[in-house]
A tleap script that builds the chain and sets N, CA, C and O, in Angstrom:
source leaprc.protein.ff14SB
mol = sequence {
  NMET ALA ARG PRO VAL ARG ALA ALA ASP VAL
  ASN GLY ASP GLY ASN ALA GLU LEU ILE THR
  LEU THR GLY ASN ALA ILE TYR VAL MET SER
  PRO ARG PRO ASP GLY THR VAL VAL GLN VAL
  ALA SER LEU GLN ALA ASP ALA VAL ASP VAL
  ALA VAL GLY ASP PHE THR GLY THR HIE LYS
  PRO GLU ILE ALA ALA ILE LEU GLY LEU ASP
  SER ARG THR GLY ILE ALA VAL TYR GLU ILE
  ARG ASP GLY ALA ALA PRO ARG PHE PHE LEU
  PRO THR PRO ARG ARG TYR LYS ARG SER PRO
  ARG PRO CTHR
}
set mol.1.N position { -20.360 -97.416 -97.539 }
set mol.1.CA position { -20.193 -98.810 -97.633 }
set mol.1.C position { -20.955 -98.982 -99.180 }
set mol.1.O position { -21.954 -98.354 -99.530 }
set mol.2.N position { -20.386 -99.760 -99.810 }
set mol.2.CA position { -20.850 -100.339 -100.970 }
set mol.2.C position { -22.073 -101.155 -101.003 }
set mol.2.O position { -22.156 -102.116 -100.240 }
set mol.3.N position { -22.982 -100.882 -101.771 }
set mol.3.CA position { -24.326 -101.599 -101.582 }
set mol.3.C position { -24.407 -102.520 -102.870 }
set mol.3.O position { -24.023 -102.058 -103.944 }
set mol.4.N position { -24.888 -103.783 -102.788 }
set mol.4.CA position { -24.905 -104.576 -103.989 }
set mol.4.C position { -26.049 -104.119 -104.893 }
set mol.4.O position { -27.001 -103.508 -104.408 }
set mol.5.N position { -25.983 -104.381 -106.105 }
set mol.5.CA position { -27.024 -104.197 -107.093 }
set mol.5.C position { -27.020 -105.401 -107.935 }
set mol.5.O position { -25.961 -105.821 -108.401 }
set mol.6.N position { -28.478 -106.150 -108.223 }
set mol.6.CA position { -28.552 -107.348 -108.758 }
set mol.6.C position { -29.429 -107.118 -109.884 }
set mol.6.O position { -30.082 -106.075 -109.865 }
set mol.7.N position { -29.569 -107.986 -110.956 }
set mol.7.CA position { -30.235 -107.695 -112.079 }
set mol.7.C position { -30.952 -108.956 -112.486 }
set mol.7.O position { -30.173 -109.889 -112.678 }
set mol.8.N position { -32.289 -109.252 -112.678 }
set mol.8.CA position { -33.059 -110.277 -112.618 }
set mol.8.C position { -34.584 -109.734 -113.199 }
set mol.8.O position { -35.072 -108.640 -112.918 }
set mol.9.N position { -35.185 -110.737 -114.044 }
set mol.9.CA position { -36.837 -110.397 -114.262 }
set mol.9.C position { -37.535 -110.870 -112.916 }
set mol.9.O position { -37.877 -112.042 -112.755 }
set mol.10.N position { -37.721 -109.903 -111.979 }
set mol.10.CA position { -38.439 -110.297 -110.909 }
set mol.10.C position { -40.104 -109.835 -111.024 }
set mol.10.O position { -40.954 -110.095 -110.172 }
set mol.11.N position { -40.274 -109.274 -111.981 }
set mol.11.CA position { -41.979 -109.002 -112.057 }
set mol.11.C position { -42.495 -109.498 -113.119 }
set mol.11.O position { -43.653 -109.216 -113.425 }
set mol.12.N position { -41.681 -110.378 -113.919 }
set mol.12.CA position { -42.484 -111.220 -114.931 }
set mol.12.C position { -42.705 -110.588 -116.390 }
set mol.12.O position { -43.462 -111.159 -117.176 }
set mol.13.N position { -42.042 -109.409 -116.746 }
set mol.13.CA position { -42.329 -108.769 -117.699 }
set mol.13.C position { -41.360 -109.190 -119.085 }
set mol.13.O position { -41.541 -108.919 -120.272 }
set mol.14.N position { -40.619 -109.713 -118.625 }
set mol.14.CA position { -39.616 -110.530 -119.566 }
set mol.14.C position { -38.227 -109.531 -119.695 }
set mol.14.O position { -37.219 -109.927 -120.282 }
set mol.15.N position { -38.310 -108.371 -119.150 }
set mol.15.CA position { -36.992 -107.738 -118.851 }
set mol.15.C position { -36.442 -107.629 -117.506 }
set mol.15.O position { -37.225 -107.624 -116.556 }
set mol.16.N position { -35.305 -107.551 -117.334 }
set mol.16.CA position { -34.386 -107.654 -116.263 }
set mol.16.C position { -34.670 -106.286 -115.271 }
set mol.16.O position { -34.654 -105.165 -115.780 }
set mol.17.N position { -34.869 -106.433 -114.153 }
set mol.17.CA position { -34.931 -105.184 -113.185 }
set mol.17.C position { -33.645 -105.150 -112.631 }
set mol.17.O position { -32.861 -106.098 -112.651 }
set mol.18.N position { -33.391 -103.830 -112.039 }
set mol.18.CA position { -31.925 -103.730 -111.287 }
set mol.18.C position { -32.768 -103.524 -109.578 }
set mol.18.O position { -33.671 -102.742 -109.281 }
set mol.19.N position { -32.117 -104.458 -108.782 }
set mol.19.CA position { -32.418 -104.460 -107.496 }
set mol.19.C position { -31.186 -103.809 -106.565 }
set mol.19.O position { -30.019 -104.194 -106.636 }
set mol.20.N position { -31.599 -102.910 -105.812 }
set mol.20.CA position { -30.363 -102.262 -105.018 }
set mol.20.C position { -30.917 -101.947 -103.881 }
set mol.20.O position { -32.140 -102.006 -103.753 }
set mol.21.N position { -30.004 -101.518 -102.760 }
set mol.21.CA position { -30.507 -101.398 -101.341 }
set mol.21.C position { -29.951 -99.916 -101.083 }
set mol.21.O position { -29.183 -99.261 -101.788 }
set mol.22.N position { -30.571 -99.570 -99.846 }
set mol.22.CA position { -30.192 -98.293 -99.376 }
set mol.22.C position { -30.208 -98.665 -97.787 }
set mol.22.O position { -30.343 -99.856 -97.507 }
set mol.23.N position { -30.095 -97.842 -96.873 }
set mol.23.CA position { -29.841 -98.235 -95.507 }
set mol.23.C position { -31.015 -98.933 -95.007 }
set mol.23.O position { -30.934 -99.929 -94.289 }
set mol.24.N position { -32.241 -98.342 -95.438 }
set mol.24.CA position { -33.620 -99.011 -94.889 }
set mol.24.C position { -34.712 -99.499 -95.755 }
set mol.24.O position { -35.828 -99.785 -95.321 }
set mol.25.N position { -34.314 -99.594 -97.143 }
set mol.25.CA position { -35.195 -100.227 -98.302 }
set mol.25.C position { -34.458 -100.952 -99.479 }
set mol.25.O position { -33.283 -100.834 -99.824 }
set mol.26.N position { -35.383 -101.680 -99.970 }
set mol.26.CA position { -34.732 -102.601 -101.291 }
set mol.26.C position { -35.546 -101.928 -102.605 }
set mol.26.O position { -36.776 -101.950 -102.631 }
set mol.27.N position { -34.900 -101.437 -103.495 }
set mol.27.CA position { -35.467 -100.767 -104.645 }
set mol.27.C position { -35.429 -101.579 -105.862 }
set mol.27.O position { -34.339 -101.896 -106.340 }
set mol.28.N position { -36.597 -101.964 -106.435 }
set mol.28.CA position { -36.722 -102.508 -107.645 }
set mol.28.C position { -36.875 -101.601 -108.968 }
set mol.28.O position { -37.930 -101.011 -109.200 }
set mol.29.N position { -35.845 -101.534 -109.752 }
set mol.29.CA position { -36.144 -100.414 -110.884 }
set mol.29.C position { -36.087 -101.215 -112.029 }
set mol.29.O position { -35.473 -102.264 -112.226 }
set mol.30.N position { -36.975 -100.423 -112.906 }
set mol.30.CA position { -36.984 -100.984 -114.229 }
set mol.30.C position { -36.365 -100.106 -115.621 }
set mol.30.O position { -36.960 -99.097 -115.998 }
set mol.31.N position { -35.459 -100.465 -116.137 }
set mol.31.CA position { -34.866 -99.622 -117.273 }
set mol.31.C position { -36.001 -99.779 -118.473 }
set mol.31.O position { -36.522 -100.855 -118.766 }
set mol.32.N position { -36.253 -98.664 -119.036 }
set mol.32.CA position { -37.023 -98.211 -120.194 }
set mol.32.C position { -36.224 -98.207 -121.390 }
set mol.32.O position { -35.021 -97.986 -121.252 }
set mol.33.N position { -36.681 -98.411 -122.527 }
set mol.33.CA position { -35.872 -98.426 -123.782 }
set mol.33.C position { -35.467 -97.181 -124.172 }
set mol.33.O position { -34.508 -97.072 -124.936 }
set mol.34.N position { -36.265 -95.884 -123.613 }
set mol.34.CA position { -35.760 -94.422 -123.756 }
set mol.34.C position { -34.626 -94.222 -122.951 }
set mol.34.O position { -34.140 -93.092 -122.956 }
set mol.35.N position { -34.040 -95.215 -122.168 }
set mol.35.CA position { -32.771 -94.608 -121.186 }
set mol.35.C position { -33.211 -94.317 -119.649 }
set mol.35.O position { -32.459 -94.353 -118.676 }
set mol.36.N position { -34.525 -94.036 -119.650 }
set mol.36.CA position { -34.952 -93.853 -118.156 }
set mol.36.C position { -35.327 -94.971 -117.245 }
set mol.36.O position { -35.646 -96.110 -117.587 }
set mol.37.N position { -35.255 -94.541 -116.165 }
set mol.37.CA position { -35.407 -95.999 -115.064 }
set mol.37.C position { -36.736 -95.756 -114.282 }
set mol.37.O position { -36.800 -94.650 -113.746 }
set mol.38.N position { -37.691 -96.493 -114.135 }
set mol.38.CA position { -38.671 -96.322 -113.247 }
set mol.38.C position { -38.639 -97.302 -112.156 }
set mol.38.O position { -38.217 -98.436 -112.382 }
set mol.39.N position { -39.067 -96.945 -110.947 }
set mol.39.CA position { -39.126 -97.718 -109.652 }
set mol.39.C position { -40.420 -98.618 -109.830 }
set mol.39.O position { -41.499 -98.115 -110.141 }
set mol.40.N position { -40.270 -99.827 -109.639 }
set mol.40.CA position { -41.395 -100.615 -109.850 }
set mol.40.C position { -41.819 -101.302 -108.343 }
set mol.40.O position { -42.918 -101.823 -108.159 }
set mol.41.N position { -40.990 -101.231 -107.526 }
set mol.41.CA position { -41.045 -101.847 -106.006 }
set mol.41.C position { -40.337 -101.077 -105.165 }
set mol.41.O position { -39.267 -100.609 -105.552 }
set mol.42.N position { -40.781 -100.838 -103.970 }
set mol.42.CA position { -39.927 -100.491 -102.953 }
set mol.42.C position { -40.287 -101.494 -101.634 }
set mol.42.O position { -41.448 -101.664 -101.262 }
set mol.43.N position { -39.211 -102.083 -101.035 }
set mol.43.CA position { -39.572 -102.900 -99.793 }
set mol.43.C position { -38.929 -102.247 -98.823 }
set mol.43.O position { -37.757 -101.905 -98.978 }
set mol.44.N position { -39.695 -101.960 -97.565 }
set mol.44.CA position { -39.143 -101.371 -96.371 }
set mol.44.C position { -38.520 -102.495 -95.542 }
set mol.44.O position { -39.178 -103.225 -94.800 }
set mol.45.N position { -37.037 -102.586 -95.748 }
set mol.45.CA position { -36.402 -103.688 -95.068 }
set mol.45.C position { -35.075 -103.164 -95.076 }
set mol.45.O position { -34.544 -102.612 -96.041 }
set mol.46.N position { -34.407 -103.424 -93.612 }
set mol.46.CA position { -33.070 -102.970 -93.309 }
set mol.46.C position { -32.106 -104.001 -93.649 }
set mol.46.O position { -31.426 -104.497 -92.751 }
set mol.47.N position { -31.956 -104.437 -95.063 }
set mol.47.CA position { -31.331 -105.383 -95.440 }
set mol.47.C position { -29.795 -105.227 -95.762 }
set mol.47.O position { -29.392 -104.161 -96.228 }
set mol.48.N position { -28.939 -106.265 -95.521 }
set mol.48.CA position { -27.441 -106.353 -95.801 }
set mol.48.C position { -27.118 -106.414 -96.960 }
set mol.48.O position { -26.272 -105.682 -97.473 }
set mol.49.N position { -27.908 -107.524 -97.682 }
set mol.49.CA position { -27.585 -108.068 -99.099 }
set mol.49.C position { -29.021 -108.589 -99.525 }
set mol.49.O position { -30.005 -108.659 -98.788 }
set mol.50.N position { -28.946 -108.919 -100.783 }
set mol.50.CA position { -29.997 -109.702 -101.571 }
set mol.50.C position { -29.712 -110.679 -102.639 }
set mol.50.O position { -28.546 -110.748 -103.029 }
set mol.51.N position { -30.380 -111.254 -103.036 }
set mol.51.CA position { -30.232 -112.565 -104.008 }
set mol.51.C position { -31.562 -112.805 -104.683 }
set mol.51.O position { -32.638 -112.623 -104.113 }
set mol.52.N position { -31.456 -113.147 -105.705 }
set mol.52.CA position { -32.645 -113.544 -106.597 }
set mol.52.C position { -32.672 -114.972 -107.028 }
set mol.52.O position { -31.714 -115.662 -107.376 }
set mol.53.N position { -34.005 -115.318 -106.942 }
set mol.53.CA position { -33.729 -117.005 -107.287 }
set mol.53.C position { -35.180 -117.582 -106.958 }
set mol.53.O position { -36.031 -116.758 -106.621 }
set mol.54.N position { -35.492 -118.774 -107.019 }
set mol.54.CA position { -36.950 -119.336 -106.933 }
set mol.54.C position { -36.589 -120.182 -105.428 }
set mol.54.O position { -35.997 -121.260 -105.468 }
set mol.55.N position { -36.918 -119.701 -104.425 }
set mol.55.CA position { -36.720 -119.856 -102.917 }
set mol.55.C position { -37.813 -120.800 -102.579 }
set mol.55.O position { -37.542 -121.682 -101.765 }
set mol.56.N position { -38.814 -120.756 -103.000 }
set mol.56.CA position { -40.238 -121.493 -102.505 }
set mol.56.C position { -40.690 -122.352 -103.424 }
set mol.56.O position { -41.865 -122.698 -103.302 }
set mol.57.N position { -39.983 -122.846 -104.435 }
set mol.57.CA position { -40.678 -123.753 -105.327 }
set mol.57.C position { -41.662 -123.406 -106.206 }
set mol.57.O position { -42.256 -124.268 -106.852 }
set mol.58.N position { -41.954 -121.990 -106.326 }
set mol.58.CA position { -43.278 -121.613 -107.215 }
set mol.58.C position { -42.812 -121.462 -108.755 }
set mol.58.O position { -43.651 -121.063 -109.562 }
set mol.59.N position { -41.538 -121.758 -109.177 }
set mol.59.CA position { -40.960 -121.295 -110.508 }
set mol.59.C position { -41.086 -119.830 -110.730 }
set mol.59.O position { -41.283 -119.515 -111.904 }
set mol.60.N position { -41.022 -118.952 -109.939 }
set mol.60.CA position { -41.230 -117.561 -110.104 }
set mol.60.C position { -39.908 -116.975 -109.424 }
set mol.60.O position { -39.496 -117.486 -108.382 }
set mol.61.N position { -39.342 -116.052 -109.934 }
set mol.61.CA position { -38.203 -115.287 -109.268 }
set mol.61.C position { -38.742 -114.579 -107.992 }
set mol.61.O position { -39.819 -113.984 -107.965 }
set mol.62.N position { -37.848 -114.705 -106.883 }
set mol.62.CA position { -37.910 -114.023 -105.570 }
set mol.62.C position { -36.895 -113.387 -105.262 }
set mol.62.O position { -35.776 -113.695 -105.674 }
set mol.63.N position { -37.181 -112.200 -104.332 }
set mol.63.CA position { -35.888 -111.775 -103.712 }
set mol.63.C position { -35.736 -112.199 -102.550 }
set mol.63.O position { -36.736 -112.091 -101.840 }
set mol.64.N position { -34.727 -112.703 -102.037 }
set mol.64.CA position { -34.398 -113.024 -100.767 }
set mol.64.C position { -33.350 -111.984 -100.045 }
set mol.64.O position { -32.214 -111.796 -100.480 }
set mol.65.N position { -33.853 -111.376 -98.955 }
set mol.65.CA position { -32.901 -110.268 -98.290 }
set mol.65.C position { -32.524 -110.823 -96.944 }
set mol.65.O position { -33.275 -111.420 -96.173 }
set mol.66.N position { -31.298 -110.549 -96.779 }
set mol.66.CA position { -30.605 -110.712 -95.385 }
set mol.66.C position { -30.897 -109.500 -94.634 }
set mol.66.O position { -30.411 -108.454 -95.063 }
set mol.67.N position { -31.549 -109.474 -93.676 }
set mol.67.CA position { -32.005 -108.481 -92.793 }
set mol.67.C position { -30.898 -108.521 -91.542 }
set mol.67.O position { -30.418 -109.571 -91.113 }
set mol.68.N position { -30.597 -107.264 -91.063 }
set mol.68.CA position { -29.781 -107.408 -89.958 }
set mol.68.C position { -29.418 -105.889 -89.549 }
set mol.68.O position { -28.492 -105.726 -88.754 }
set mol.69.N position { -30.051 -104.868 -90.015 }
set mol.69.CA position { -29.463 -103.518 -89.571 }
set mol.69.C position { -30.373 -102.977 -88.244 }
set mol.69.O position { -30.158 -101.934 -87.627 }
set mol.70.N position { -31.329 -103.853 -88.000 }
set mol.70.CA position { -32.304 -103.200 -86.772 }
set mol.70.C position { -32.367 -104.543 -85.948 }
set mol.70.O position { -31.477 -105.393 -85.994 }
set mol.71.N position { -33.468 -104.640 -85.221 }
set mol.71.CA position { -33.724 -105.510 -84.256 }
set mol.71.C position { -34.227 -106.774 -84.958 }
set mol.71.O position { -34.062 -107.865 -84.412 }
set mol.72.N position { -34.787 -106.681 -86.057 }
set mol.72.CA position { -35.274 -107.851 -86.884 }
set mol.72.C position { -34.280 -108.462 -87.595 }
set mol.72.O position { -34.158 -107.977 -88.720 }
set mol.73.N position { -33.472 -109.417 -87.324 }
set mol.73.CA position { -32.445 -110.180 -88.168 }
set mol.73.C position { -32.999 -111.272 -88.809 }
set mol.73.O position { -33.861 -111.840 -88.139 }
set mol.74.N position { -32.791 -111.706 -89.817 }
set mol.74.CA position { -33.150 -112.765 -90.299 }
set mol.74.C position { -33.174 -113.071 -91.990 }
set mol.74.O position { -32.300 -112.428 -92.572 }
set mol.75.N position { -33.774 -113.688 -92.626 }
set mol.75.CA position { -33.854 -113.803 -94.032 }
set mol.75.C position { -35.382 -113.709 -94.496 }
set mol.75.O position { -36.235 -114.558 -94.237 }
set mol.76.N position { -35.604 -112.414 -95.298 }
set mol.76.CA position { -37.085 -112.484 -95.660 }
set mol.76.C position { -37.333 -112.761 -97.170 }
set mol.76.O position { -36.501 -112.179 -97.865 }
set mol.77.N position { -38.231 -113.476 -97.865 }
set mol.77.CA position { -38.348 -113.876 -99.101 }
set mol.77.C position { -39.706 -113.039 -99.638 }
set mol.77.O position { -40.764 -113.104 -99.012 }
set mol.78.N position { -39.565 -112.290 -100.798 }
set mol.78.CA position { -40.475 -111.329 -101.479 }
set mol.78.C position { -40.692 -111.944 -102.750 }
set mol.78.O position { -39.827 -112.612 -103.317 }
set mol.79.N position { -42.010 -111.694 -103.276 }
set mol.79.CA position { -42.456 -112.304 -104.467 }
set mol.79.C position { -43.032 -110.887 -105.181 }
set mol.79.O position { -44.195 -110.524 -105.007 }
set mol.80.N position { -42.214 -110.245 -105.881 }
set mol.80.CA position { -42.753 -108.834 -106.402 }
set mol.80.C position { -44.251 -108.887 -107.098 }
set mol.80.O position { -45.125 -108.036 -106.933 }
set mol.81.N position { -44.349 -110.011 -107.867 }
set mol.81.CA position { -45.526 -110.257 -108.596 }
set mol.81.C position { -46.913 -109.979 -107.438 }
set mol.81.O position { -47.918 -109.288 -107.607 }
set mol.82.N position { -46.555 -110.690 -106.417 }
set mol.82.CA position { -47.767 -110.818 -105.372 }
set mol.82.C position { -47.740 -109.585 -104.401 }
set mol.82.O position { -48.544 -109.546 -103.469 }
set mol.83.N position { -46.890 -108.644 -104.588 }
set mol.83.CA position { -46.830 -107.578 -103.670 }
set mol.83.C position { -45.638 -107.334 -102.857 }
set mol.83.O position { -44.630 -107.916 -103.256 }
set mol.84.N position { -45.521 -106.636 -101.849 }
set mol.84.CA position { -44.290 -106.213 -101.235 }
set mol.84.C position { -44.140 -107.068 -100.005 }
set mol.84.O position { -43.022 -107.120 -99.494 }
set mol.85.N position { -45.103 -107.725 -99.487 }
set mol.85.CA position { -45.092 -108.342 -98.237 }
set mol.85.C position { -44.290 -109.661 -98.278 }
set mol.85.O position { -44.424 -110.459 -99.206 }
set mol.86.N position { -43.383 -109.876 -97.158 }
set mol.86.CA position { -42.800 -111.199 -97.285 }
set mol.86.C position { -43.545 -112.349 -97.460 }
set mol.86.O position { -44.656 -112.359 -96.931 }
set mol.87.N position { -43.134 -113.460 -98.172 }
set mol.87.CA position { -43.862 -114.583 -98.351 }
set mol.87.C position { -43.419 -115.419 -97.052 }
set mol.87.O position { -44.265 -116.154 -96.543 }
set mol.88.N position { -42.171 -115.344 -96.507 }
set mol.88.CA position { -41.908 -115.923 -95.564 }
set mol.88.C position { -40.644 -115.017 -94.765 }
set mol.88.O position { -39.922 -114.227 -95.373 }
set mol.89.N position { -40.550 -115.270 -93.457 }
set mol.89.CA position { -39.337 -114.711 -92.874 }
set mol.89.C position { -38.768 -115.717 -91.804 }
set mol.89.O position { -39.473 -116.149 -90.892 }
set mol.90.N position { -37.422 -116.069 -91.977 }
set mol.90.CA position { -36.571 -116.789 -91.208 }
set mol.90.C position { -35.866 -115.899 -90.125 }
set mol.90.O position { -35.077 -115.064 -90.568 }
set mol.91.N position { -36.016 -115.954 -88.964 }
set mol.91.CA position { -35.441 -115.300 -87.872 }
set mol.91.C position { -34.190 -116.034 -87.821 }
set mol.91.O position { -34.120 -117.252 -87.983 }
set mol.92.N position { -32.947 -115.073 -87.534 }
set mol.92.CA position { -31.833 -115.807 -86.868 }
set mol.92.C position { -31.782 -116.066 -85.492 }
set mol.92.O position { -32.307 -115.327 -84.659 }
set mol.93.N position { -31.075 -117.244 -85.190 }
set mol.93.CA position { -31.135 -117.501 -83.806 }
set mol.93.C position { -30.478 -116.470 -82.694 }
set mol.93.O position { -29.393 -115.942 -82.939 }
set mol.94.N position { -31.015 -116.270 -81.752 }
set mol.94.CA position { -30.508 -115.288 -80.755 }
set mol.94.C position { -29.200 -115.607 -80.150 }
set mol.94.O position { -29.055 -116.713 -79.629 }
set mol.95.N position { -28.240 -114.760 -80.166 }
set mol.95.CA position { -27.022 -115.321 -79.685 }
set mol.95.C position { -27.033 -115.077 -78.067 }
set mol.95.O position { -27.404 -114.019 -77.559 }
set mol.96.N position { -26.603 -116.135 -77.386 }
set mol.96.CA position { -26.420 -116.495 -75.880 }
set mol.96.C position { -25.220 -116.333 -75.646 }
set mol.96.O position { -24.375 -116.818 -76.399 }
set mol.97.N position { -24.832 -115.497 -74.370 }
set mol.97.CA position { -23.648 -115.535 -73.786 }
set mol.97.C position { -23.234 -116.918 -73.529 }
set mol.97.O position { -24.048 -117.743 -73.112 }
set mol.98.N position { -21.828 -117.254 -73.792 }
set mol.98.CA position { -21.306 -118.370 -73.344 }
set mol.98.C position { -21.170 -118.473 -71.799 }
set mol.98.O position { -21.082 -117.446 -71.126 }
set mol.99.N position { -21.155 -119.614 -71.275 }
set mol.99.CA position { -20.885 -119.833 -69.784 }
set mol.99.C position { -19.739 -119.952 -69.849 }
set mol.99.O position { -19.208 -120.411 -70.860 }
set mol.100.N position { -18.956 -119.512 -68.626 }
set mol.100.CA position { -17.540 -119.714 -68.329 }
set mol.100.C position { -17.171 -121.400 -68.440 }
set mol.100.O position { -17.984 -122.269 -68.123 }
set mol.101.N position { -15.941 -121.654 -68.894 }
set mol.101.CA position { -15.650 -123.122 -68.894 }
set mol.101.C position { -15.345 -123.644 -67.299 }
set mol.101.O position { -14.723 -123.055 -66.416 }
set mol.102.N position { -15.845 -124.632 -67.275 }
set mol.102.CA position { -15.449 -124.927 -65.565 }
set mol.102.C position { -13.871 -125.343 -65.408 }
set mol.102.O position { -13.283 -125.967 -66.292 }
set mol.103.N position { -13.319 -124.973 -64.324 }
set mol.103.CA position { -11.672 -125.164 -64.268 }
set mol.103.C position { -11.459 -126.243 -63.347 }
set mol.103.O position { -10.315 -126.622 -63.095 }
savepdb mol mol.pdb
quit
């Protein structure tokens, strides 16, 4: 399964980081001038996709992750400068069985 890769300055150093996913984590990697890549953050989250933007109005870039590979489904928003704990989590509504239509 193909995993998305995003590029954005999420830690405020003026350089774009690479944000990528594995089955159970989000990794933020920072390319260096010598060609090496250094991991700057690892977020334990079963994410299926990520986006980068200012989702909370702080004027700082944040990572929004769509979670859904385990029992915790929803959207979590992380600000790398403040650490790896989600700033907030929006759970998705539970799916309920539809009642049969009356005949």
